[in-house]
C-alpha positions in Angstrom: 146.3 129.6 94.9 144.5 130.6 91.8 146.5 130.5 88.6 145.8 131.7 84.9 145.6 128.5 82.6 145.8 129.4 79.0 145.0 126.5 76.6 145.8 126.0 72.9 142.5 126.5 71.0 142.2 123.0 70.1 140.1 119.9 71.2 137.9 122.0 73.5 136.0 119.1 75.4 139.3 117.7 76.2 141.0 120.4 77.9 139.7 120.4 81.6 139.5 116.5 81.6 143.2 116.2 80.9 144.2 119.1 83.5 142.0 117.1 86.1 143.7 113.8 85.5 147.0 115.3 85.6 146.3 117.2 88.8 145.2 113.8 90.4 148.4 112.2 89.2 150.6 114.9 91.0 148.7 114.6 94.1 146.3 117.6 93.9 143.6 115.7 96.0 145.6 113.7 98.5 144.7 115.9 101.4 140.9 115.9 100.4 139.8 112.8 98.6 136.3 113.9 98.7 137.0 116.8 96.4 135.5 116.0 93.0 138.0 118.1 91.1 139.7 121.4 90.6 137.9 124.8 91.1 137.6 126.5 87.9 136.4 130.0 86.9 136.3 132.4 83.8 137.8 135.8 83.3 135.3 138.7 83.0 133.4 138.7 79.6 134.8 135.3 78.6 132.9 132.5 76.8 133.4 129.0 78.2 135.1 127.9 75.1 137.7 130.8 75.8 141.4 129.5 76.0 141.6 131.6 79.3 140.6 130.1 82.6 141.4 130.5 86.3 142.1 127.2 88.2 142.9 126.7 91.8 145.8 124.4 92.4 147.1 123.3 95.9 150.6 124.3 95.2 152.9 125.8 92.4 154.9 122.7 92.2 151.6 120.9 91.1 150.7 123.6 88.7 154.1 123.4 87.0 153.9 119.6 86.7 150.5 119.7 85.3 151.7 122.5 82.8 154.8 120.6 81.7 153.1 117.3 81.1 149.9 118.5 79.4 149.4 118.4 75.6 146.7 121.1 75.5 147.8 123.7 78.0 149.9 126.4 76.5 150.9 127.7 79.9 149.8 128.2 83.4 150.9 131.6 85.0 151.0 133.3 88.4 148.9 136.5 87.5 150.2 139.7 88.7 147.4 141.8 87.1 144.7 141.9 84.7 142.4 144.8 83.3 140.2 145.8 80.4 142.8 148.6 79.6 146.5 149.0 80.0 145.8 151.7 82.8 143.8 149.1 84.8 146.4 146.6 84.1 149.1 149.0 85.6 147.0 149.6 88.6 146.5 146.0 89.2 150.1 145.1 88.9 151.2 148.0 91.4 148.7 146.6 93.8 149.9 143.0 93.7 152.0 142.3 97.0 155.5 143.3 96.7 156.5 140.1 98.7 155.2 138.0 95.8 156.8 140.2 93.1 160.2 141.1 94.4 161.8 137.7 94.5 161.4 137.5 90.8 162.6 141.1 90.0 166.2 140.6 91.7 169.4 141.8 90.0 170.8 138.4 90.2 168.2 136.9 87.7 167.7 136.9 84.2 164.3 137.3 82.6 162.3 137.9 79.2 159.0 139.2 78.5 156.9 137.5 75.7 153.8 139.3 74.1 151.0 137.1 73.0 147.7 137.8 71.6 144.5 135.9 71.0 142.1 136.6 67.9 144.5 138.9 66.4 148.2 139.4 65.2 150.4 142.0 66.7 153.4 143.3 64.6 156.8 143.4 66.2 156.5 147.2 66.6 153.4 146.9 68.6 154.8 144.1 70.7 157.8 146.2 71.6 155.6 149.1 72.5 153.7 146.9 74.9 156.8 146.0 76.6 158.1 149.4 76.9 154.7 150.1 78.5 155.7 148.2 81.5 158.5 150.3 82.7 156.7 150.9 85.9 157.7 147.2 87.1 161.0 147.5 88.7 163.0 144.8 86.8 166.6 144.6 88.1 167.7 141.6 86.3 169.4 141.0 83.0 167.4 140.5 79.9 168.1 136.9 78.3 165.8 135.9 75.3 167.3 132.5 74.9 167.6 130.9 78.4 166.2 133.1 80.9 165.5 132.1 84.5 162.0 133.8 84.7 159.5 134.2 81.9 156.9 137.0 81.9 153.9 136.9 79.6 151.8 139.7 78.4 148.6 138.6 77.0 145.8 140.3 75.1 142.5 139.3 73.7 141.0 141.0 70.6 138.1 143.6 71.1 136.8 143.3 67.7 132.9 142.7 67.1 133.4 139.8 64.7 136.1 137.8 66.7 137.4 136.1 63.6 135.2 133.3 64.1 136.6 132.7 67.6 134.7 132.6 71.2 132.9 135.8 71.6 134.6 138.3 74.1 132.3 141.1 74.9 135.3 143.4 76.2 139.0 143.3 75.6 141.0 141.7 78.4 144.7 142.1 79.2 146.7 139.7 81.5 150.4 140.1 82.9 152.1 137.2 84.8 155.1 134.9 85.5 155.2 131.5 83.7 154.9 128.6 86.2 155.3 126.0 83.4 154.1 125.3 79.7 153.5 122.2 77.3 156.2 120.6 75.2 154.3 120.8 71.9 157.6 119.4 70.3 156.2 116.0 71.2 153.4 116.4 68.4 155.9 117.0 65.4 158.2 114.5 66.7 155.6 111.5 67.1 153.4 112.5 64.0 151.9 109.7 62.0 153.3 110.9 58.8 156.9 110.2 60.0 155.9 106.8 61.7 157.8 103.8 60.3 154.8 101.3 60.8 151.2 102.4 60.2 147.7 100.9 59.9 144.3 102.3 58.9 143.3 102.6 62.6 146.5 104.1 63.8 145.8 106.7 66.5 146.7 110.3 66.0 149.9 111.2 68.1 148.2 114.3 69.9 145.0 112.0 70.7 147.3 109.2 71.8 149.1 111.4 74.2 146.0 112.8 75.6 144.8 109.2 76.4 147.9 108.4 78.0 147.6 111.5 80.1 144.0 110.3 81.0 145.3 107.0 82.1 148.0 108.5 84.1 150.8 106.8 82.4 154.1 107.1 84.4 157.2 105.1 85.2 156.5 102.0 87.0 153.0 101.5 86.0 152.0 98.8 83.4 149.6 99.8 80.4 147.8 97.3 78.3 146.1 97.8 74.8 143.7 94.9 73.9 143.3 96.2 70.4 147.1 97.2 70.0 147.2 97.3 66.0 150.4 99.2 65.2 150.9 100.5 68.6 150.4 104.0 68.3 148.7 104.3 71.9 151.4 102.3 73.6 154.1 104.5 72.0 152.6 107.4 73.7 152.4 105.5 77.1 156.0 104.3 76.8 157.2 108.1 76.1 155.9 108.9 79.4 157.8 106.0 81.1 155.2 103.4 81.5 155.7 99.6 80.8 153.5 98.5 78.0 151.8 95.4 76.9 149.4 94.7 73.9 147.2 92.0 72.1 145.4 91.9 68.9 143.5 89.2 67.1 145.1 89.5 63.9 148.5 87.7 64.2 149.9 89.1 61.1 149.9 92.6 62.8 151.7 91.6 66.1 154.0 89.1 64.6 154.8 89.9 61.1 154.0 93.7 60.3 155.6 94.3 57.0 159.0 92.9 57.5 161.7 92.6 60.0 162.2 96.3 60.0 158.7 97.4 59.7 156.6 96.3 62.4 155.2 97.2 66.0 158.6 96.7 67.6 160.2 99.0 65.0 158.1 101.9 66.0 159.5 101.7 69.6 163.0 101.6 68.0 162.3 104.6 66.0 162.0 106.7 69.0 164.3 105.0 71.2 161.6 103.7 73.7 161.5 100.9 76.1 159.9 97.7 74.1 156.7 96.3 75.2 156.8 93.6 77.6 154.9 91.5 75.2 152.8 91.6 72.1 150.1 88.7 72.1 147.9 87.4 69.5 144.7 87.3 71.6 140.9 87.6 71.3 139.2 90.2 73.6 136.1 87.7 73.5 138.3 84.9 74.8 140.9 86.4 77.1 144.2 84.4 77.4 144.5 84.9 81.2 144.6 81.9 83.4 141.6 81.6 85.8 141.9 83.3 89.1 144.6 86.0 87.6 143.7 89.5 88.7 144.8 92.9 89.2 147.6 93.0 86.8 147.5 96.2 84.8 147.4 100.0 86.2 145.7 101.1 83.1 143.9 99.9 79.9 144.0 102.3 76.9 142.4 101.5 73.8 140.2 102.3 70.7 137.9 99.3 70.3 136.8 98.4 66.8 133.1 99.9 66.3 132.8 99.5 62.5 134.0 102.9 61.0 137.5 102.3 59.8 137.6 98.6 61.0 134.9 96.2 62.1 135.4 94.0 65.1 136.3 90.3 64.9 136.4 87.4 67.2 137.5 83.8 67.2 135.2 81.1 65.8 134.2 81.8 62.2 130.6 81.9 61.0 130.1 78.2 60.6 131.5 77.3 64.0 129.5 79.9 65.8 126.3 78.7 63.9 127.0 74.9 64.8 127.5 73.9 61.1 131.0 72.8 62.0 132.5 71.4 65.4 135.5 72.7 67.1 138.7 71.5 65.5 142.5 71.2 66.4 145.3 72.7 64.3 147.8 70.0 63.5 151.3 70.8 64.8 152.9 71.0 61.4 150.6 73.8 60.6 150.6 75.9 63.8 153.2 78.3 62.7 151.5 79.7 59.7 148.0 79.0 60.7 145.6 82.1 60.8 142.5 81.2 63.0 139.0 81.9 61.6 137.1 85.0 62.9 133.6 86.1 63.0 131.9 89.5 63.2 132.3 91.2 66.7 129.3 93.4 67.7 130.0 96.8 69.4 127.7 96.0 72.5 129.5 92.6 72.9 133.0 94.1 72.4 132.3 96.8 75.1 131.1 94.3 77.6 134.0 92.2 77.2 136.3 95.2 77.5 134.7 96.3 80.7 134.7 92.7 82.3 138.3 92.4 81.4 139.2 95.7 82.9 137.2 94.8 86.1 139.1 91.7 86.4 142.6 92.8 85.4 143.0 96.5 86.6 144.4 97.2 90.2 142.3 99.2 92.4 142.2 102.8 91.2 143.3 101.6 87.8 142.0 103.5 84.7 140.1 102.4 81.8 140.4 104.9 78.9 138.6 104.1 75.5 136.6 105.7 72.5 132.8 105.0 72.4 130.6 106.3 69.4 127.4 108.1 70.1 124.6 109.6 68.1 124.4 113.4 67.9 120.6 113.3 67.1 118.6 113.6 70.3 118.8 111.5 73.6 118.3 108.1 72.3 119.1 104.8 74.4 122.1 103.9 72.4 123.7 107.1 73.6 123.9 105.8 77.3 127.3 105.2 78.2 128.2 101.6 79.1 128.3 101.0 82.8 130.0 98.5 85.2 129.5 98.3 89.0 133.2 98.1 89.4 133.8 101.5 87.7 133.1 105.3 88.1 132.9 107.4 85.2 135.1 110.5 85.8 135.6 112.1 82.2 134.0 112.2 78.9 135.2 114.3 76.1 133.4 114.4 72.7 135.2 114.5 69.3 132.8 115.1 66.4 132.9 112.5 63.4 130.0 113.8 61.2 126.8 115.7 61.4 125.2 112.7 62.9 127.9 111.0 65.0 130.5 111.7 67.4 132.9 109.5 69.5 133.4 110.2 73.2 136.6 109.6 75.1 135.5 107.7 78.2 137.7 107.7 81.3 136.6 105.2 84.1 138.3 104.4 87.5 138.1 101.1 89.2 136.4 101.8 92.4 135.3 98.1 93.7 137.1 94.8 93.7 136.0 92.3 91.1 133.6 89.7 92.6 131.2 87.0 90.9 128.4 89.0 92.3 129.5 92.3 90.4 130.2 90.3 87.4 126.6 88.8 87.2 125.3 92.6 87.9 127.5 93.8 84.9 125.9 90.9 82.9 122.4 92.1 83.5 123.3 95.7 82.7 125.0 94.4 79.5 121.9 92.5 78.3 119.8 95.7 78.7 122.4 97.6 76.7 122.6 94.9 74.1 118.8 94.9 73.6 118.5 98.7 73.1 121.6 98.7 70.8 119.8 95.7 68.7 116.7 97.8 68.4 118.5 100.7 67.2 120.2 98.7 64.5 116.8 97.2 63.5 115.7 100.8 62.8 118.3 101.2 59.9 121.1 103.0 61.7 124.6 102.3 60.6 127.6 103.9 62.0 129.9 103.5 59.1 127.3 104.9 56.5 126.4 107.9 58.7 130.0 109.0 59.3 131.0 108.5 55.6 127.9 109.3 53.7 128.1 112.2 51.4 127.2 115.6 52.5 123.5 117.0 51.8 123.4 119.3 48.7 122.2 122.8 50.0 121.0 125.2 47.5 121.9 128.2 49.5 125.5 128.5 50.2 125.1 131.2 52.8 122.8 128.8 54.8 125.4 126.0 54.5 128.1 128.4 55.7 126.1 129.4 58.6 125.4 126.0 59.7 128.9 125.2 60.3 130.7 125.4 63.7 132.4 128.8 64.0 135.3 128.3 66.2 135.5 124.7 67.7 138.6 122.9 67.1 140.5 125.8 65.4 144.4 126.1 65.8 145.2 129.3 67.4 
């Protein structure tokens, strides 16, 4: 059945992938595994970046579960009518089948009507006028504004030419429907970083962390692993959805000490009364600590690998050791407690290969790998090709702009083949090609950190500068 899905006008590229992942989590594709995803369509005269979309869900229960779990869905509605004017809306609502309307208009129910708009602000008087205009609908229940059984929504788009910098709409559109479910946006202010007990320079924004947890389908009974755990922001979001968590980091001072006994990774979980991680390891992604033969342990791996913007990647060994200047050493027993091992730079290409190899070996079949990857926004160059592995299928990628030259893409991969030595060798060959292309790109003078944080170019004409900026992508509405 087709439902009206209304998004928050926020992180536009992340909206559909989140809904698709949650629909899969709640069983939308169980009857048809060949189905590549949900069916979508736009309302008349709407831009693809519009917050209004129609989506076909197999059942109302799945639609409700997706809406209630989502971060970017404002609400999902059973649409009773739409039109470019209130006369068209009235005709559409009256023609909607009575057997679908009457169960929600019964005298033993309570209801409320919410008026909302996109692209403009309505006064309270205008909202009341719109509600009175719905008198042709035979409501028999009692109005309850605080705790109603049924919520109806009347939504209207702006018909102004300028559109206030929002996605262009050629003609006004009005929607009326029954709310099936809606997102709990209280999660974002509750878990926002500015109130977090323990933070580091790479702590993941709460909204993004919850989106990553949704892409990974974190639920009770699943084990989620973050190999670059840092201060645990991503694991906090996975634990909020009930998943068991586990993390690792190469910096022992982060996972063991923090800033004291009451300000560390563990205290972040205590702050929100969440289940503690099963374990936090001091481990190197380049030299995994798992015993040989151990496979298929984790249901999901979620991480933000270090790619040299806010933090550079590090691996064990030290420069002198890796260059062969000094030989391997053994730490004396009396110095093990406070020993901090030497580390060396860890390139992006090598880091991503090790991550994919870890995920191929340690994820269960159907498990998900969710991670950020930086790309250039200047043409189609070889370094922009997403990393590949024969064990995985890429199911979603969502872009977030970092600067005029670079963005980072959230990649979601699903494990589709069991890990074998033959596939590991094929992955190694792909990695060598990827590494060679990445090295050529670096030799040409490209540097991710300086490109992201370089000062903006001086523009003589302020009007030209204003016109060059994106007009509506990422706005809060």
